[in-house]
N, C-alpha and C positions, 0 to 999 in steps of 0.2 A: 685744592679739590676740584675747582672749576676746570683747570687744565687737564686733570685726569679724566673728567667726564667728557671734555672735548676730544681727548685722545680716543676714548672708547667709541664715540660717535663717528669719528673719522674712520677708525678701523672697521666698524660695522658697515659704513658706506662702501668702503673698498671691497669688503667681502661680498656685499650684495651685488655690486657691479660685476664682480667675478662670476657670481652665480648666474646672472641674467645675460652676460655677454654672449653674443652669437659668434663664437669662434670655432675654427676647426679643431678636431681632436686627433691625436696621434693614432697610428695603426694599432689595432688591438685584435689578438687572436682569442676567441671566446671559448673554444674547446678544441679538442684534438682533431675533430672532424670538419669543423666549419670555420672559415675565416671570413670576417665581415668587413665592409667598406671602412676605410679610415676616415673619410670625410663625413662624419655623422651629421654635421649641420645642414647638409643639403636635404635631410629628411625632416628638419624641424617643423616645417609647416604641415607635414602629414601627421606628425605626432601630436602637435598641440596647436590646432588651427585657430582656436578662439583667442586665448590671451597669452600665448607663449608658455614657457615652462614654469610651472608653479613648484617651488622647491618643497620636497617632502623628505623626511629623514631627520634624525636627531643630531647628526654631525655632518660636517662638510663632506667628509669621505663618503658617508652613506648617501647623501644627496647626489653626489657625482655618480656613484655606482648605479643608483636607481635611474638617474637621468640617462645614462648610457644604455641601460637595459631597455628603458621605455622607447628610446629611439629605434633600437634594433627590432623590438616587437612590432612597432608601427610599420616597419618595412616588410614584414612577413605576411604573405597571403595565407588563407585558410589551409591551402594544400602544401605549404612549405615543409620540406623534410628537415625538421629542426632537431631531430633526435631527442626530443623532450618527452618523457612519459605522459600518457594520457590517462585520466581518471577512469576506472579504478586502477590504482598503481602505487608502487613504492616510489617516493620522490627520488630524484636523481642524486641528492646528497645523503639518502638513506635515513633522514630524520623523521619522515612522516609516512604513514600508510593510510592512504585516502580511499574510502569505499564509494563515496557518492558526493555530488554537489548539486544544489538546486537554488533557485531564486525565490525570494519571498518579499511581500510588501507589508507584512505585519511583524516581522522579526527585526527589531532594532531599525525601524524605518524601512528603507528599501535596500536589501542586501543580498549577498550570496553567502551560502553556508556550506562549508566542506565538512563532511562527517568522516572522522578519522578514528583509527584504533588507538586506544589509550597507550601512551608511550611504553609503560612497563609490560604491556601485553604483546608488543610487536614481535619480539623474538620468539615467543611461544606460538604465535599463529603463522609465522612465515616458515617456509621450508628451511631445513637446517643448512642447506647449501647456499642460501641467499644471505648476503651480508647486509646488516642494517646498523644504524647508529642513532637509536632513539634519543630524543631530547625532550625534557619537560617544557611546558609553555614559557616559564620564566627565563629560559635560556635561549629563546628563539626570537628573531625579529623578521616578520613576514609581511609581504605586500601583495596586493592584487594589481596586475598590469593588464589593462584591456587592450583590444586589438588596435585602437587608435593611439596607444601610448599613454593614456591617462592612468594615473596611479592612485590607489587608496590603501590605507593601512589595514592590517588584519588584526582582529582581536581574538585571543585564544582563551578557551576555558577548558580545563581538564576536570571532568565530573567523575567523582569516585564516591558512590553511595552504596553502602552495603555490598561491596564487591561487584557492583554493576557499574562498569567504567566505560566512558566514551570521552573523546575530545572533539570539540566543535571549533571551527575557525570561521569567523564572520568578518566579511569586509563590505563596506558600503558600495553601492553601485555608483560609478561616476555618472555625470550627466549624459555623456555619450552612450554608456552601456544602458542606462535607464531608458533613453529614447529608443535605442535599437530594440530593446526587449519588449517594452510595453506600448510604444507608439507605432513602431514599424513592424512589430510581431516577427522579429528576426532572431534566429539563434545567435547568441554571442559567444565569442572566444575569449577566454580569460586565462592568464598565466599567473602562477604563484611564484613569487620571487623571494629569495632569502638574502638578507644582509647579515645573517648570523656570523658568517665568515666573509672576509673581504676578497677571497680568491675565486668566488663564484661569480662569473660574469654574465650568465644567462639564467632564465627562470628554472625552477626545479621540477615543475610539472605544469600541465595545461588541462583545460576542460572546455567542453562545449555545452552551453546551457540553453535549454529550450524555453519557450514562452509558457509561463503558467497560465492556465485558464481560470480567470478570476470570476467568481459568482458569489461574493460574500455578502451575507446579511440581508435578508428580506425584511421589510417593515412589518410583515405579518409573521408572528411567532410560529404559526402552524406550517409555514413554508420554509422554516429554517433548515439548513442542510446538516444532516447527521451522517458522518462518514465513519466507516468501520474498516480498520486495517487488520489483516491477519498477522500473526507471528510467522516467521519464515517457514514455509511448507516443504516437507520432503515426502513426496509420493503419498499424500493423504487427501487428494482431491476427491476421493470417493465419498467423503463426508461433506463436501462443500455445498452441494445444491440445497440440501435440507437446512444447512446452517444459514445460507443466504436467504432462503425463503422464510425461515423463522424470523430473521431480523428485519426483513422487509415488512412482515406483519406488525412488528412492534415499532416501526417508524424510521429505520435507517434507510437512507436514500442513495448511498454510494458505498461501494465495496472495493477495497484495494487488496489484491492478493500478492504477498511477497513470496515469490516462487524460487525455491532452491533447486529442487530436482523434480522432473516429471518424465521419468523414463518410459512410461507406457502411453504418454501423450493424452492421458485422460483429462488433465487440467485444460490443455489447449482445446480439446473437443468441447468441454463445458463452456469455456469462455467464448468460443466462436458462436455457440448457440445463443448465449446471453447477448452477445454483441449484435447479432442479427435481430433478435426480438426486442431487446431493451438497450439501444445504443447509449453508451455513457454510464450504464449502471455498474459495470465491473471493469476495473483496470488491473493490469498485471505489471508488477515491478520485478524485473529479473534480478534476483538477489543471490546469484551464484558467482563465486570468485575462484572457480576451479582453475581458470587460466593462470591465476597467481599462486595456485597450490596452497591456499589458506585453509587452516583448520582452527576453529574457534578455541580460545583458551577454556571455555566451558562447552564441551562437545554437544550437549543436548540443545543448545540455544542457537548456534550458527549466527552470530552477530545480531542477536535479538535487540540488544540495547541500541545498537547503531540503527537498526531498522525502525525502532520507535521514533528516533529523532528524524530519520529520513521521511517518515510518514508526516510528522509535524511540519516539516519544512515544505515538502511537496504539496500537501493538501490543506495546510493551515489557511491559505488564502481563500479556498473554496468552501470552507466548512465553518459553521458556527460552533459545532461540537464535533469532537473526534474521540475515538477510542481504539485501542489495539488489544485484541484478545486471541486466544487459541480456538481451534475448531471444536474442542470439547467444552467450550464455555459459551453460555447463552445468557444474554442480558434480558431479564424478565421483569417488566413492570407488573406490580401486583394489584389486584382489584382494590379500589374502583378504577384504576388507571389501565387503559387498554394499550397505550403506546408510551414510549419515552417522551414524545412530544407533549402529550397531555400532562405527564408527571412533571417535567421541567417547567412547562408554562405555568402550572398552578403553584409550584413550590419555590421557583427561583426567578421566573420571569426574565427581566432584563438586569437582574443584579450582576454586579461586576465581581465574579468569582473566578478562581483558577480551575478547580476540579470538583467532582462529586465522587467520593469513594463508594465502591460497591463491594459488599461483603460476599464471600463465596459460600454457597450451600452445596456440600458434596453429595452427589448421587453415586451410589456404590452398587456393588454386586450384593444380592440378597444373602448369598452364602459366604461372602468374604473371600474364600479361597478358590472358588470355581464358579463358572458361569452357569446359570440356569439355561435350559433350552431356549427360552425367549431372549435372554440376554446375549446368547451366542449367535443369534440370527442377525447378521449384519444387513440383511435385506430390510429389516424393520428400521423405522426412524429411531434415532438415538433417544429421543424423549419418550419413545414407546418401549425401548429395550430396558431402560433403567427407571424403576419406579420406587426404589428404596433409597432413602437418604440418611445422612447423619442427623441425629436428633437435635444438634445445636449448630449454630453458625461457627465456622472454624475461627478460632481466636488467634492463630499463630501467624498472621500476616498475609494470608491468601486473599488479597483484595485485587481488584482491577478498578479502573476509574474512567469516567467520562470527563473530558477537559475542554476548556475553551482556548483554542490555540493562540488567540491574541493576548492571553493573560498568563501564559506559562513560557518558561525558557528551557528548562532541563527536566528530564523525565527518568524514572526507573520503571522496571517491569510492573511493579505492584502499586506504585504511587508517584504522584508529582514530586519532584525534588525542589525546584525553584520556580516560584510564580506567586500569584495572589492566593487568597484563602482556599483551603481544602475543606469542603463541606462533608459532614457525615450524615447521610439521610437515615430516616427511619427504616429499619429492616422490614417493616410491614408494608413499605411502599415500593421498593425495588431491590432486586438482588441479582447475583450471578449464579445461575445453575451450572455447576461444574461437574461434568460427567467424567470423573477421574478414571473410570474403568472402561472407557469407550474403546480403547485400542489394546489395553493390556491390564492384567491383574497386578495390583501393587498394594503395599501397605500404606494406608492413609488414616490420619486421625479421624476417629468417629465412624470408621467403616468396618470395624471388627465385628465378629459374630455377636449377635444379640445387641448391637449398638445402634442399629438402624430402625427407622420407622417407614411404613409405606406412605407414599405421597404421589397420588395420581393427578394432582391438580393441573400441573403443566401439560401433561399428556392430554387430559380432557379438554383443556382450553384451546390447544393449538393443533392437535393432531390432524383433524379433518381438513383444516384450512391448508396445512402444509401439503397434505396428500393431493388435494385438488389443484393446488398451484404446481406442485412438482410434476404432476402427470398431465397437465394441460399443455396445449400448443406444442412446440418443438420438444419440450421435455416429456411429452407423452408418447414418444415413439416406441416405448417399451410395449405398447399395445400390440404392435406387429409381432414382437417376440412371443407374446401370449398366444397370438393367433397361430403361429407356427407350432408352438408347444401343443396346442389342442388339435393340430392337423387340419385347420381351416384353410380353405383355398382362397388366395388373394388375387383377384383379377385386376383391381385398380388400387394403386397406392396414392392416397392423397395426404400429403404431409407438408408442413412448413419447411422441413429439412429434407428436401428431395435427394440431395447428394448422399445423405445418411442412408436413406432407403435403398438407393441404387447400390451402395456399398454392401449393405447387409443382405438384400434380397435380389440383387441384379442377376445372380446365377440361376434363379428360378424362372422357368419358361412361362409359368402361369401368373407372373407378376408384371404388371405394367405401371410404371410411374409416369404420371402426367407430365407433359413437357414444361420446362422452365418458362416458356413463353405464355403459359396460361396464367391469367390473373385470378384473384380470389373468386370472382363471379363464375369464371369458367370451371374452376375446381368444384364450386358448390353445385353447379349444374350437373357435372359428372356424378357427384356424390348422390344426387337425388335419383339417378338412374339405377343405382345398385340394388340388387335383390336382398342383400344382407349387408349390414353395416357394423363395423367395429370402430369404436371411437373413444377418445379420452373424455374427461369431464370438462368440456369446453363448449361455448355457445355455437361456434361454427359447425362442429359435428352434430350438435343437437338439431340445428335448423335443417341440415342436410338430411338427417334421419326423419325429421317430422315431415319434410316435403316429399319424401319418397312414398311409394304406394304400399310398402310392406312394413307395417309397424306393429305386427303382432308376434312378439317373441323373437324377431329377427334383428333387433338392435342390441348389440352387446357392448358392455363397457368393462373397465378394468376391475380386477380384484386386488386386494392387498397381497403382500408378499407371503402371508401365511394362508392364502386362498380363502379368507373370509371376505365378505363384501365390504365395499367402502363405507356402507352405512352402519357398520357395527357401532361406531361411536358418533354417528351423525344420523339425523332423521332423514329417511329416504325421500319423503315427500318434500323436503326442503331443497333437494338438489336434483332428484331424478324423476322423470315421468313414470307412470305406472307401466308403460309398454317397454321399459328397459329391462334387459336381462344381464346378470353378472356372469363373467366367464366361469366362475367356480360352480355355477348352477347348470352349465351346459355339458353335453356329452361329446 
């Protein structure tokens, strides 16, 4: 027995010596287009400068294959034409369809995550003329190779929950990649390599990963970051401003728009305005894969489950709480709670939980099969259009949820899949107001004729505040449209968005937009010289009007879309001086 053990030790020593020996390799052609140097050992110091090659892989053949690939990768510059697909892409071996990749410091330590289409869905989403060879996770052996040649293993999980499917590939960052990303703030280059088959000599895809901006966890609960991601949007940005302003009122501090299509550039206009006025408030993730010709297996979703996980990975580091909902869904804290911050602080504090389920309350059309004139008027706020709701909370699974990204791993559209505890709050404290008829009439449980009850509580609580926010500052440029409609002459245009005013009114000879070189004080001085003033509900315009010498009926402010004054649901003396006139009262 001792001789047998001795024989095993000698054999292990010989094999170890073979693995670590610095010897030249024979000439190898890696693919039909590129031939690489035969003398790989000359690049060893570039690939593994610290401690030499650390063997990875389950077999000697796999170790050698990875060793050779890592040396080749270390020789490539960022601009090397390597003929390797770049994310988003179908992998070169046809086994994976990768939509996105991002880095995270809270998911399995410090790691990269590739968000991929579930294997059985690949053929359905790809164009028919594209050949693919999907493989489930238990049949693949994958590795991350970073640009210095360092290698880490990939861990794969195929999540299939209630027909909501996604595959995630996680690989730890090597020390080199970690330093590049977080210490040096540099974009890293990573390659995905496969040893599933032994004939693949180069990686199957590559990605460039940017530095996440980390601002996680304030010691003061009232300053915690609440991030709200949208489901993928397709030309629905006309509902976006009121949705953002509502959720700002209830405590969300970051908004991430997953954009699929914006054919009229309406979304880009809105985002530009927000970016100028509130830098960092709104981000846009381009979630269109038209260059790949992809069509989601569930057409109405457009890779919504994948977008959920992309939001988790991209913004988990920045957020204490996250949620992903549609534009017809509103998170509503109920009295006595004014914001979600108040609600969570009082009910959950620093408890370690995964998520908080939110039940949907359906708001429907009063007549079920057709819109009333008020409901049809899309110039009104959504919370103003629909004031009839189902009498009971929907019991069939229409939930959304708030979750703590540090304590969840996998998600579905309506609930957390894997993570720590899921809490069910009192329906008297917080809910989702789901305006299911916002864009179209449809059959929904509890929304039939004589099944609804009138509920104006949300409208009355929030309408005035949203109107005042929506129409103030840059978002108040619609006042100039009102002025044109009433035939009022505009001599000076004072707006935070001067390019917008030039574009809309530049053809009018009686319109002068103040120069970009003017600062706020210059603009205010010009405003005080005007004989008549039209302004949104904002303090800058108010002071300009007050300092002018004509304050008797010559200061006009906005009307609501139905030409009733802003103060219909607000006390006028709370917001407007007595010398204001509303546009609807003018001739």
